[in-house]
C-alpha positions in Angstrom: 217.9 271.1 -16.5 214.8 271.6 -18.7 215.4 271.0 -22.5 214.4 274.3 -24.2 214.1 272.5 -27.6 210.5 271.7 -26.9 209.5 275.2 -27.7 210.7 274.8 -31.3 207.8 274.5 -33.7 209.7 272.5 -36.3 207.8 269.4 -37.3 209.6 266.1 -37.9 208.6 262.6 -38.9 208.4 260.1 -36.1 208.8 256.4 -36.4 205.3 255.6 -35.2 202.9 256.2 -38.1 205.8 257.5 -40.2 204.1 257.2 -43.5 200.9 258.9 -42.2 202.7 261.7 -40.6 204.9 262.3 -43.7 201.9 262.3 -45.9 200.2 264.9 -43.6 203.2 267.2 -43.5 203.8 267.1 -47.3 200.3 267.4 -48.6 199.0 270.9 -49.5 196.7 272.8 -47.1 193.1 272.4 -48.1 190.0 274.5 -47.4 188.9 271.9 -44.9 192.1 272.3 -43.0 191.4 276.0 -42.6 187.8 275.4 -41.7 188.8 272.9 -39.0 191.4 275.3 -37.7 189.1 278.3 -37.3 186.3 276.1 -36.0 188.5 274.9 -33.3 190.3 278.3 -32.7 187.5 280.8 -33.0 184.5 278.6 -32.7 185.4 277.2 -29.3 186.1 280.7 -27.9 182.8 281.9 -29.4 180.9 279.1 -27.6 182.2 280.4 -24.3 180.9 283.8 -25.1 177.5 282.5 -26.3 177.1 280.4 -23.1 177.5 283.6 -21.0 175.2 285.7 -23.2 172.6 283.0 -23.0 173.0 282.9 -19.2 172.3 286.6 -19.1 169.3 286.0 -21.4 170.6 288.3 -24.1 170.2 285.4 -26.5 168.6 282.0 -26.4 170.7 279.2 -24.9 169.9 277.2 -28.0 172.3 279.4 -30.0 175.3 278.0 -28.2 173.9 274.5 -28.5 173.5 274.7 -32.2 176.9 276.4 -32.6 178.4 273.4 -30.8 176.5 271.1 -33.1 178.0 272.8 -36.1 181.5 272.7 -34.7 181.1 269.0 -33.9 179.9 268.3 -37.5 183.1 270.0 -38.7 185.2 267.9 -36.3 183.5 264.7 -37.4 184.0 265.5 -41.1 187.7 266.4 -40.6 188.4 263.2 -38.7 186.7 261.2 -41.5 188.8 263.2 -44.1 192.1 262.7 -42.3 191.6 259.2 -41.0 188.9 257.5 -39.0 191.4 255.7 -36.9 191.9 258.0 -33.9 195.3 256.5 -33.2 196.6 257.8 -36.5 199.7 260.0 -36.4 200.8 258.4 -33.2 198.1 259.9 -30.9 198.5 258.0 -27.7 194.9 258.7 -26.4 193.3 257.6 -29.7 192.4 254.1 -28.6 190.9 255.0 -25.2 189.0 257.8 -26.9 187.6 255.3 -29.5 186.4 253.0 -26.8 184.8 255.8 -24.8 183.0 257.2 -27.9 181.8 253.7 -28.8 180.6 253.0 -25.3 178.6 256.3 -25.2 177.0 255.8 -28.6 176.1 252.1 -28.1 174.6 252.8 -24.6 172.6 255.8 -26.0 171.2 253.8 -28.9 170.2 250.9 -26.7 168.4 253.2 -24.1 164.8 254.1 -24.0 165.4 257.8 -24.2 167.6 257.7 -27.3 167.4 261.4 -28.2 168.1 262.7 -24.8 171.0 260.3 -24.2 172.5 260.9 -27.6 172.6 264.6 -26.7 174.6 263.8 -23.6 177.0 261.6 -25.7 177.4 264.5 -28.2 178.5 266.8 -25.4 181.3 264.3 -24.7 182.1 263.8 -28.4 182.6 267.6 -28.8 185.8 267.5 -26.7 187.0 264.0 -27.6 186.9 264.7 -31.3 188.0 268.3 -30.8 191.1 267.0 -29.1 191.8 264.6 -32.1 191.4 267.5 -34.5 193.7 269.7 -32.5 196.4 267.0 -32.4 196.3 266.6 -36.2 196.3 270.3 -36.8 199.3 270.7 -34.5 201.1 268.1 -36.6 200.1 269.8 -39.9 201.7 273.0 -38.6 198.5 275.0 -39.0 197.6 275.1 -35.3 200.7 276.7 -33.8 201.6 277.5 -30.3 201.0 281.2 -31.0 197.4 280.5 -32.1 196.9 278.3 -29.0 198.2 281.1 -26.8 195.8 283.6 -28.3 192.9 281.2 -27.9 193.5 280.6 -24.2 194.0 284.3 -23.5 190.7 285.2 -25.2 188.9 282.4 -23.3 190.3 283.6 -19.9 189.4 287.2 -20.6 185.8 286.4 -21.6 185.2 283.8 -18.9 186.8 286.0 -16.1 184.8 289.1 -17.1 181.5 287.4 -17.2 182.4 285.3 -14.1 183.0 288.4 -12.0 179.9 290.1 -13.3 177.8 287.0 -12.7 179.1 286.4 -9.1 178.8 290.0 -8.1 175.1 290.2 -9.2 173.9 287.1 -7.4 173.5 285.7 -3.9 176.8 283.9 -3.0 175.0 280.5 -2.8 173.7 280.8 -6.4 177.0 280.5 -8.2 176.7 276.9 -9.3 177.0 277.9 -12.9 180.0 280.2 -12.6 182.8 278.9 -14.8 185.4 278.1 -12.2 186.4 274.8 -13.6 186.7 276.2 -17.1 189.2 278.7 -15.8 190.9 276.1 -13.8 191.5 274.0 -16.9 192.9 277.0 -18.7 195.7 277.7 -16.2 197.9 274.7 -17.2 197.6 275.8 -20.9 198.7 279.3 -19.9 201.8 277.8 -18.3 202.6 275.4 -21.2 202.9 278.2 -23.9 205.5 280.9 -24.1 205.4 283.2 -21.1 204.9 286.9 -21.1 203.5 289.6 -18.8 200.1 289.1 -20.4 200.2 285.4 -19.6 201.0 286.1 -15.9 198.2 288.6 -15.8 195.8 286.1 -17.2 196.9 283.5 -14.6 196.3 286.0 -11.8 192.9 287.1 -13.0 191.8 283.6 -13.6 192.8 282.6 -10.1 191.0 285.6 -8.6 187.9 284.7 -10.5 188.1 281.1 -9.2 188.4 282.4 -5.6 185.4 284.7 -5.7 183.1 281.9 -7.0 183.7 280.2 -3.6 183.6 276.8 -5.2 185.4 274.6 -2.9 186.4 272.0 -5.5 187.9 274.5 -7.8 189.7 276.2 -4.9 191.2 272.9 -3.7 192.1 272.0 -7.3 193.8 275.4 -7.8 195.9 275.1 -4.6 197.0 271.5 -4.9 197.7 271.7 -8.7 199.7 274.9 -8.2 201.7 273.2 -5.5 202.4 270.2 -7.7 203.6 272.5 -10.5 205.9 274.4 -8.2 207.5 271.3 -6.7 208.1 269.6 -10.1 209.4 272.9 -11.6 211.9 273.4 -8.8 213.0 269.8 -9.0 213.7 270.2 -12.7 215.3 273.6 -12.3 218.0 273.4 -9.7 219.6 276.7 -10.5 219.3 279.2 -7.7 218.1 282.0 -10.1 215.2 279.8 -11.2 214.4 278.9 -7.7 214.2 282.5 -6.6 212.2 283.5 -9.6 209.6 280.9 -9.1 209.5 281.5 -5.4 208.9 285.2 -5.8 206.2 284.6 -8.4 204.5 282.1 -6.1 204.6 284.5 -3.2 203.2 287.4 -5.3 200.4 285.2 -6.5 199.6 284.0 -3.0 199.4 287.6 -1.8 197.2 288.7 -4.7 194.8 285.8 -4.1 194.8 286.4 -0.3 193.7 290.1 -0.8 191.2 289.1 -3.5 189.6 286.6 -1.0 189.3 289.0 1.9 185.9 290.3 1.0 184.6 286.8 0.9 186.8 285.2 3.5 183.8 284.5 5.9 181.8 282.9 3.1 184.8 280.7 2.1 185.3 279.6 5.7 181.6 278.7 6.0 181.7 276.7 2.8 184.7 274.7 4.0 183.0 274.1 7.3 180.2 272.3 5.5 181.4 268.7 5.6 178.4 267.3 3.7 179.8 268.4 0.4 176.5 270.2 -0.5 174.6 266.9 -0.2 177.3 264.8 -1.9 177.5 262.5 1.2 173.9 261.4 0.8 174.2 261.3 -3.0 177.4 259.2 -3.0 175.9 256.8 -0.4 172.7 256.1 -2.3 174.5 255.5 -5.5 177.1 253.2 -4.0 174.4 251.2 -2.2 172.3 251.0 -5.4 175.3 249.6 -7.3 176.5 247.3 -4.5 173.0 245.7 -4.2 172.5 245.4 -8.0 172.7 242.2 -10.1 176.0 241.0 -11.4 175.2 242.1 -15.0 174.5 245.7 -13.8 177.8 245.7 -11.8 179.7 244.7 -14.9 177.9 246.7 -17.6 176.2 249.3 -15.5 172.6 250.6 -15.6 172.9 252.6 -18.8 174.0 256.0 -19.8 172.5 258.8 -17.6 171.2 256.2 -15.2 172.4 258.3 -12.3 170.1 261.1 -13.3 167.2 258.7 -13.7 167.8 257.0 -10.4 168.2 260.2 -8.4 165.0 261.5 -10.0 163.2 258.5 -8.8 164.9 258.6 -5.4 164.3 262.3 -4.6 161.1 263.1 -6.6 159.5 259.7 -7.5 160.0 260.2 -11.2 161.8 262.2 -13.8 165.5 263.0 -13.7 167.6 264.8 -11.1 171.2 265.3 -10.1 174.2 263.6 -11.8 176.8 261.9 -9.7 179.1 264.9 -9.1 181.9 262.4 -9.5 183.2 261.0 -12.8 184.2 257.7 -11.1 180.7 257.2 -9.6 179.0 258.3 -12.8 181.0 255.9 -14.9 180.6 253.1 -12.4 176.8 253.5 -12.2 176.3 254.1 -15.9 178.9 251.7 -17.5 179.8 249.4 -14.6 183.2 247.8 -14.4 183.8 248.5 -18.1 183.5 252.3 -17.4 186.0 252.1 -14.5 188.5 250.2 -16.7 188.2 252.9 -19.5 188.5 255.8 -17.0 191.5 254.1 -15.3 193.1 253.5 -18.7 192.7 257.2 -19.5 194.5 258.2 -16.3 197.3 255.7 -16.9 197.9 257.2 -20.4 198.0 260.7 -18.9 200.5 259.6 -16.3 202.6 257.9 -19.0 202.7 261.1 -21.0 203.8 263.1 -18.0 206.5 260.6 -17.2 207.8 260.8 -20.8 208.1 264.6 -20.6 209.7 264.4 -17.2 212.2 261.8 -18.3 213.2 264.0 -21.3 213.5 267.1 -19.2 210.6 268.8 -21.1 209.4 272.1 -19.8 205.9 270.7 -20.4 206.1 268.3 -17.5 205.2 270.7 -14.7 202.0 272.1 -16.5 201.1 268.6 -17.5 201.3 267.4 -13.9 199.2 270.4 -12.9 196.6 269.4 -15.4 196.6 265.9 -14.1 196.1 266.9 -10.5 193.2 269.0 -11.6 191.7 266.1 -13.5 192.4 263.7 -10.7 190.6 265.8 -8.1 187.7 266.9 -10.4 187.1 263.2 -11.3 186.6 262.5 -7.6 184.2 265.2 -6.5 182.9 266.8 -9.7 181.9 265.7 -13.2 183.7 267.2 -16.2 184.5 264.4 -18.6 181.1 264.4 -20.1 181.1 268.2 -20.4 182.1 270.0 -23.7 184.3 272.4 -21.6 186.8 269.4 -21.2 188.0 270.5 -24.6 190.5 272.7 -22.7 191.9 269.6 -21.1 192.0 268.0 -24.5 194.0 270.9 -25.9 196.6 270.3 -23.2 196.8 266.6 -24.1 196.9 267.3 -27.9 199.7 269.9 -27.6 201.9 267.9 -25.3 201.3 264.6 -27.1 202.4 266.2 -30.4 205.5 267.7 -28.9 206.5 264.4 -27.4 206.1 262.8 -30.9 208.4 265.5 -32.2 211.0 264.7 -29.5 210.7 260.9 -30.3 211.3 261.7 -33.9 214.4 263.8 -33.1 215.8 261.0 -30.9 215.1 258.3 -33.5 216.8 260.3 -36.3 219.9 261.0 -34.3 220.1 257.4 -33.2 219.9 256.2 -36.8 222.6 258.6 -37.9 224.8 257.5 -35.0 224.3 253.8 -35.8 225.3 254.4 -39.4 228.4 256.3 -38.4 227.2 259.6 -39.7 227.7 262.9 -37.9 224.5 263.6 -36.0 222.8 266.7 -37.5 220.3 268.5 -35.2 216.8 268.4 -36.6 216.0 271.7 -34.9 218.0 274.2 -33.1 217.3 275.0 -29.5 215.4 278.2 -28.9 215.6 280.3 -25.7 212.5 281.2 -23.8 
């Protein structure tokens, strides 16, 4: 059965990085802690709103760009303030994040278009450093599960509202900018926090908004990740009552989504009948051939950051820049070569190891984590989100679940030490019902 203690917000000291964590938990809250918290909490949601207002031309798109720049500056300063080592406080993704940041910055500075490529790197740094900040704020106790819950609910409401208005006002084939993937990344977060009627409503409206965008990749991600969540949840909850409850919820959600898709069912069918992947077959072929026929140094180190956009600009138009790879694997392969593939594989392995740890410890976070991984796995194949600032919502999932696993490891370590000394084990935190 699932261990309900994971929902307890009590913070404990873990063996890994014990002195750093103890120092963080005992030091007084500073002004910069609060600035970092509200930058992450309110600022990230604000950027979602500003993006949509800019898309409707109520404001300039530069407003959201400058807002992100300010938030990134806060994240950078907070990381410098709390420890430049991203692995501090036992953050399992710290090392791979460090290598990815280093790779983006070095390649940008060594390129001919330094300013343009640094801008692309900054977009990735926003979610990478934002994830580190979130993890440390979770450990400090300032960024609580309740705040995370409010943050995701507000994001879903804003994104869903504008998404529906945007889709209903345009030709169905012009929905490329609809935020289907943003909403898709929010669903595992909705499932990892405490449940309520409002949470289930948010899951339903987010799913409906994804369907009406008629984005095949998001639809496939929603279906397969939901199936993975249900299967793992049922395996971890063998009680008949839980089985019936999840089955009924799944049936209700399927019925709601089916009726929501009826007005666009013909369009959805046509989209899935298109086997070219909106030109991805040609794009993937030319990129693979270009890499395969390249010199060995380019196969190892790649062609440089944003090289896909430069190559497709030359291939399709003779100059300038054009489409990105629409696949994180191909983008990393072409830009960074074998080195990029190693880092991306490393990231996936760390994610899978985190899921396994939660599953092994009967954590209720295992099913939402697997759902998040399935989304990441699919999106990495046929889309490109890892260099997008919206990946911060994936980062929040990683930060929250990583911190909770550190708490669990700390509890296990303390109880083991007490037992070894012959002391009566004293629970560090009491189980809480959900």
